[in-house]
N, C-alpha and C positions, 0 to 999 in steps of 0.2 A: 701506189694504190692498186689493188686488184679488185675485180668485181665478182660477186656471188650471183647465182641465179636470182632473178627477181622474185621476191616473196609476195609483193602486193603492188597493184597498179591502180592509179586513179584515172578513170576514163571519163572525161568531161564531155557531156552531150547536151545539145540544145534543141533536139526534136526535129531537126532538118534532115532532108535526104542526104546531104553531104556529111552530116554527123553520123548517119547510119553506116557510112563507109568505114568508120572506125570499127564498128561491130563486125562488119564483113571481114575486115583484115584480121581481127582477133580470132574469128571463127576459122580462118584459113591458116593461121600461124601456129605451128606445132609447139612453139616454146611454152605457150600458156597451158597446154595439156601435159607436156612433158614435165614441167616444173611444178605443176599444181599451184600456179600463181593465184593468189586471191585478187579478185577483180571487183572494184567498187564502181558502179555506174552512177555518176554524179551529175545532177542538174540544178541549176539556179533559175528561179523565175522572178519576174518583176512584181513587186508589191505595190499597192496603192500608196503614193507618197504621203508622208505624214501631214503635210499642210492640207491635203484633201480630207483627212480624217476629221479635222475641225469643221470643214464645210458640211460634213454629213449631218451636223446638228441644225443646220440652217435650212428651213423648208424650201427656200428659194433654189438651193442647190441639191436638194435631196435626190431628185431624179438623175441628175448628172453623176452624182456620187455612186448611185446604185449601178449605173451603166459601167463606170470604171471598175467597180468592185466585181461585177460579173465578168469583165474582161480578165481580171486577175484570176478568178476562179477557173475560167475556161483555160487560161494558160496552164494552170496547175493540173487540170484534168488531162489536157493534151500531153503534158510531159509525163504524167503517171502512166498513161497508155503507151507512150513511146518507150519508157523505161521497161515496162513489162514485155513489150514486143522485143526489145533488145535482149533482155534476159532470156526469153524463150529461144531466140535465135542462137545464143551461145550454148544453151543446154542442148538444143538440137544438133549443134556441131560437135558435141561430145565433152563439153566442159562440165565438170561436176557442179551441180546446183549449189552445193554447200560452199563452193569457192566464189560464189557470186553474191554480192550485196547491192542494194539500191539505196541511194540517199537523194532526197529532193528537199530543197530549202528555199526560203525567200531570200532575195538579194539583201545582203547586209551592208556592204560597203560599195562594191562594184563586182561585176561578174568575174573578171580576171583576178581581182584581189581575193575574192571569196574562194576561187579555185586554188590559188596559191596557199591561202590559209588552211584549207582542207588538206592540201598535199603535205603540209608540215606535220600531219598526224601519223607519221610513220610509214608513208608510202615510199616505194622505191623508184617510181617513175610516173610521169603524167602522159596521157595520150589524148589527143584532140584532133578534130578535123581541121584541114587548112582553112576552110571557110564555112560559114554557117548561115543562119537566118538573116535575110536582108542584105547579104553581101552583093555589091554591084558586080556585074558580069566580068568586068575587066580589072577588078581589084585583084592583085596577085596573091595577097595573103590577108585573111580576116583580121579584124582589129583585136579580137580576143587572143588569137594565136600570136600576133605581134607583141602584145603586152606580156604574154607568158614568156616569149623569147627574151624579152628585156628583164623580166622579173625573176625568172627561175635561174639560179646560179649554181645550185648544188645537187641537182639530180637530173637523170636523163629525161628528155622531152621528145615525144614522138609526134610528128605532124603528118597526118594521114591524108593523102590525096584521093582521087576517085579512080575507079576502074583499074585497080592495081593488079598486075599480072601475078597469078598464083603459081609461080614457077619454083619456089624454094631457093631462089638465087639472091645473094646478098653482095652488095658492093661496099667495100670499106675504102674511104678516101684517105690516101696515105701521104705523109710527109715525114720530116725528121723530128717533129715535135713530140712532146709527151702526150699531147692531146690525141694524136693519131693512134698512139699505142693504147691509150685508154679506150678508144673506139674498138681496137682489136680485142682487148681484154673483155669488154662488154659483149662483143660478138661471140667470143669463145665461151663465156659463162652462160649465155642465153640461147644460142642457136646451135650448139654442138649436139652430137648424139642423135641427129636426125639425118635425113637425106639432103639437107641443105648444102649448097656449094657457096664458096666465098671467093670473090674477085677482089684482090688487093690491087688498087690502081693508083699509080703516081703519075702526075702530069708535069712535064717540064715546059714552061712557057717560053716561047721564042717569038718576039715581035720585032726583032732587029737583026735577023740573019746571024744568029750566034755562031761563032766559029766552031767547027766540029770538035776541036780539042776541049773547048769549054763545056759543050754538051756532054762529052764523054766524062768529064770531071763531075758534072752534076749526077750522071748515072752512077758512077762509082761511089758517090757520097750517099745515095739513097739505097743501094743494094743491101748493105748490112741491115738496115731497118726493115726492108722487105723480107729478108731471110729470117730475121728474128720474129717478125709477125707471123710468117708462115709456120715456123717451128712451134710457136705458142698455140696456134690453132690446132695443129696436128696433135700436140701433146695433150690438148684438152678435149679430144674426142672427134675432131674432123678427120675424114678420110683424106689421105695425102693426095689422092686423085681428084678430090673435090675442092682443092685450094689452088687458085690460079693467081699468078702475079703478072702484072703488065706495067711497063713504063712507057708512057706516050710522050713523044718528043715533037718539036716544031708545032706547038699548039698556041694559038692566039689567045685562047681563054681556057684557064684550067677548069672552071666550073662547067663550061659548055662541053669540054672534052669528056668530063666525067658523066654528064647527062647523056651525051651521045653514046658513050660506052654502055650505060644502063639501058638505053633504048635499043641498041643493036643486039644486046644479049637478053632482052626481055627480063631485066632485073627489077624486081618489085621493091626491094628494101635497100636503102642506102644508109650507111652508118658513118657519121662524121664527128670529129672533135669539135668542141665549142669554140675554138680559137677564133677571135675576131667578132664573136657575137656579143653585142652590147646594145646600148640604147640607140646608137646610130643605125641599127638595123632598120629603123622606121623610115629611113631615107632610101631604102632599097639599094644600099651601097655596102661596101665592106669587103672582107676577104672571101676566100673560096666557099667556106661553110655558109656564109650569109647568102651568097648567090645560088648555091645549090638549093637552099631552103625556098628561095623565091621561084626557082625554075621547075621544081619537082612536082608538077601538078598531078602526075599519074604514078606517084611512088609514095612509099612511106619513108620518111626521113627521121632517123633517130639522131638527136643531137646529144652528145655525151660530154658531161662535165669532167 
């Protein structure tokens, strides 16, 4: 499978400051201007539960019902204002107003499931903030983002952190799997033709003093994939001088080594294959991709299927 440039993206917003970080990332990311990607700003608000609608007819509960109804209307007004603010920010950043649409709806089933349902209407990817309204300070990943990770199986998902460095640097987490090559193909299709640079990083874990000969074997096994990935990026528009390869050895944690590499080089965007991402992600465990998603508080992580 090869990727084409994104034609349309569903941007899920909840009105929070963390949610607005998604807008800031889009405004600073040249791919949306270069590809003239259609962007839908999408929000879901809580409606008055059906059982309360029956109570509205009872004079005893009329006042309480009206208070809840006003709460619903205020939610809607707040989100309408937030969506307009978000749209204005994107236009100010140079994105064509005609490429931006806004959709606000009442919750139908559940917020995450409503986002997934909307995403199936022909979008090429979903973008969402790592955390949103009401998230506790020390929760690593918001509940909606977690549910999307578990529920989205067939399209790219971007989880946007806060204070992302606008450096035009992208890190692709590499291994020998087809998942990693899909991440490379996505990067080539969507980030090439700009001044972006790409860091292809592979990490060899060593927690038992692996003999040098074995480490050398691991290096020899990954080199062909790294070369193939670099060639693909260059053939699809990246400057050869802007594509870097690095193999890190003697690392206790692959995910931590990747995050350290991103921090050391002020890399804002990380692209990883979906390998290992499934429902057990809710236990904050799993393979490298899962752990990167949990650790990347100050990055945008694109999870590629």
